[in-house]
C-alpha positions in Angstrom: 76.6 86.3 78.0 79.2 83.8 76.5 76.5 82.5 74.1 75.4 86.0 73.1 79.0 87.0 72.5 79.6 83.9 70.3 76.4 84.7 68.3 77.5 88.3 67.8 81.0 87.2 66.7 79.5 84.7 64.2 77.1 87.4 62.9 80.0 89.8 62.4 82.0 87.1 60.6 79.0 86.3 58.5 78.5 90.0 57.6 82.1 90.4 56.7 82.0 87.3 54.5 78.9 88.6 52.8 80.5 92.0 52.1 83.6 90.2 50.7 81.3 88.2 48.4 79.5 91.3 47.2 82.8 93.0 46.4 84.1 90.0 44.6 80.9 89.6 42.6 80.9 93.4 41.8 84.5 93.1 40.6 83.8 90.2 38.4 80.7 91.8 36.9 82.6 95.0 36.1 85.4 93.1 34.6 83.1 91.2 32.4 81.4 94.3 31.1 84.7 96.1 30.6 86.0 93.3 28.4 83.0 93.8 26.0 82.9 97.6 26.3 86.6 98.0 25.5 86.2 96.3 22.2 83.3 98.6 21.2 84.9 102.0 22.0 87.2 103.6 19.4 90.8 103.5 20.5 92.0 107.0 21.6 94.8 105.8 23.9 97.5 107.6 21.8 95.7 110.9 22.0 95.0 110.4 25.7 98.6 109.7 26.5 99.7 112.9 24.7 97.1 114.9 26.7 98.3 113.4 30.0 101.9 114.2 29.1 100.9 117.8 28.4 99.2 118.0 31.7 102.2 116.6 33.4 104.4 119.1 31.7 102.0 121.9 32.8 102.2 120.7 36.3 106.0 120.7 36.2 106.1 124.3 35.0 103.4 125.3 37.4 101.3 126.5 34.6 98.1 125.1 36.2 98.5 127.6 39.1 97.8 130.4 36.7 94.3 129.1 36.1 95.1 127.5 32.7 92.2 125.4 31.3 94.6 123.1 29.5 92.9 123.8 26.2 89.3 123.0 27.2 87.3 123.5 23.9 84.7 126.1 23.2 81.3 124.9 24.5 79.9 124.8 21.0 81.8 121.5 20.5 79.4 120.0 23.0 76.3 120.9 20.9 74.8 119.6 17.7 73.7 121.5 14.6 70.3 122.2 16.2 71.9 123.8 19.3 71.0 120.9 21.5 73.5 119.4 23.9 74.9 116.1 22.6 73.9 112.9 24.3 76.1 110.0 25.2 75.3 106.9 23.3 74.2 103.9 25.3 75.2 100.2 24.7 73.3 97.3 26.2 75.2 94.4 27.6 73.5 91.5 29.4 70.3 93.5 29.8 72.0 96.6 31.3 72.6 99.9 29.6 76.2 101.3 29.7 77.2 104.9 28.9 81.0 104.7 29.1 84.1 104.0 31.1 85.6 105.8 34.1 89.4 105.7 34.6 91.3 106.8 37.7 95.0 106.3 37.0 96.3 107.1 40.5 94.0 104.3 41.9 94.6 101.9 39.0 90.9 101.8 38.4 89.0 101.4 35.1 85.3 100.7 35.4 82.2 100.6 33.2 79.5 103.2 33.9 75.9 102.2 33.8 73.5 104.8 32.3 71.0 104.8 35.2 71.4 104.0 38.9 69.5 101.4 40.9 70.4 99.3 43.9 70.8 96.3 41.5 73.0 98.3 39.1 75.2 99.6 41.9 76.2 95.9 42.7 77.6 95.7 39.2 79.4 99.0 38.5 79.4 102.8 39.1 76.2 104.5 37.8 75.2 107.8 36.3 73.0 109.5 38.8 72.2 112.5 36.6 73.7 115.0 34.3 76.1 114.6 31.3 79.7 115.3 30.5 78.4 117.4 27.6 76.4 119.7 30.0 79.2 120.0 32.5 77.2 118.4 35.4 77.9 114.7 35.3 77.3 112.9 38.6 78.5 109.4 39.2 77.9 107.2 42.3 79.1 103.8 43.3 79.3 101.5 46.3 82.3 101.8 48.6 83.8 98.5 47.4 87.5 98.7 47.0 87.0 97.6 43.4 84.5 100.5 42.8 84.6 103.9 44.6 85.8 102.7 48.0 89.2 104.5 47.6 88.2 107.8 46.1 88.6 109.3 49.6 92.3 109.1 48.9 92.2 111.3 45.8 93.9 114.7 46.1 93.5 118.0 44.2 95.3 117.7 40.9 94.6 114.0 40.4 93.3 113.0 37.0 90.0 111.2 36.3 89.0 110.3 32.7 85.5 109.6 31.4 85.2 108.0 27.9 81.8 107.6 26.3 80.7 104.9 23.9 81.5 107.1 20.9 85.1 107.4 22.1 84.7 111.0 23.3 87.2 111.5 26.1 86.7 114.0 29.0 89.8 114.5 31.2 89.1 116.0 34.6 91.2 117.2 37.5 90.2 116.8 41.1 89.3 120.2 42.7 88.2 119.3 46.2 86.8 116.6 48.4 83.8 116.9 50.7 82.1 114.9 53.4 78.3 115.4 53.4 75.3 114.0 55.1 73.1 111.4 53.3 70.3 114.0 53.2 72.4 116.6 51.2 71.2 115.1 47.9 70.6 118.5 46.2 74.1 119.8 47.2 75.7 116.5 46.0 74.2 117.0 42.6 75.0 120.8 42.4 76.2 121.7 39.0 79.0 124.0 40.2 81.5 121.3 39.1 81.9 119.5 35.7 82.1 116.0 37.4 81.1 114.8 40.8 81.8 111.3 42.1 80.5 110.0 45.4 80.1 107.0 47.6 79.1 106.1 51.2 81.5 105.9 54.1 81.6 102.6 55.9 78.3 102.3 57.8 76.6 104.7 55.4 76.6 107.6 57.9 78.1 110.1 55.5 79.0 110.5 51.8 82.5 111.0 50.4 82.1 113.5 47.5 84.9 114.3 45.0 84.5 117.4 42.8 86.3 117.7 39.5 86.7 120.3 36.7 87.2 119.6 33.0 90.8 119.9 31.7 90.7 118.5 28.3 88.3 117.1 25.7 89.3 114.7 22.9 86.8 114.4 20.1 86.1 110.9 18.8 
């Protein structure tokens, strides 16, 4: 029994060390991609700061409680001259296709977003599972690394999340609610009732933490 206990302890330590290595590798990979992506996206930081200040002022005056959309544009802005929904441009870095950047100010997180999800891609950064910001049904997933989506379970209604695509189009979202769902509830996770959905696994993978968000503001590139 002593030998078995020692083996189990060593196995646990090994698994913990492996997970720490994965998180470290994921953080380094995301940071490297961010460095390159940031230099490619048009700078809209001044416009974004103004938008965030307007949102803060609205919150202070409780304007948001009246159902204000904070100036969400008419949907025709999201369509081209042929009436087709715009598509997010994709940029290739080190053999992987990136569609933009996700920023979560309250968690001090800024991460690249890969255009398609795979188990290999999830070890690098959050991924687009389906949908688009232009069609109000964007779904992003990531591992529960602390450097990725491991802390989204702490987000609360009213928190801000920003998605910026490679053209510099900025979509500012507000957290609406958080859900805990079974791994088999894939269709409900990808339901288009919200403009943005972010999700990750809980520790052990038994359930999914799902954060639902609605669009507040759009800044044209």
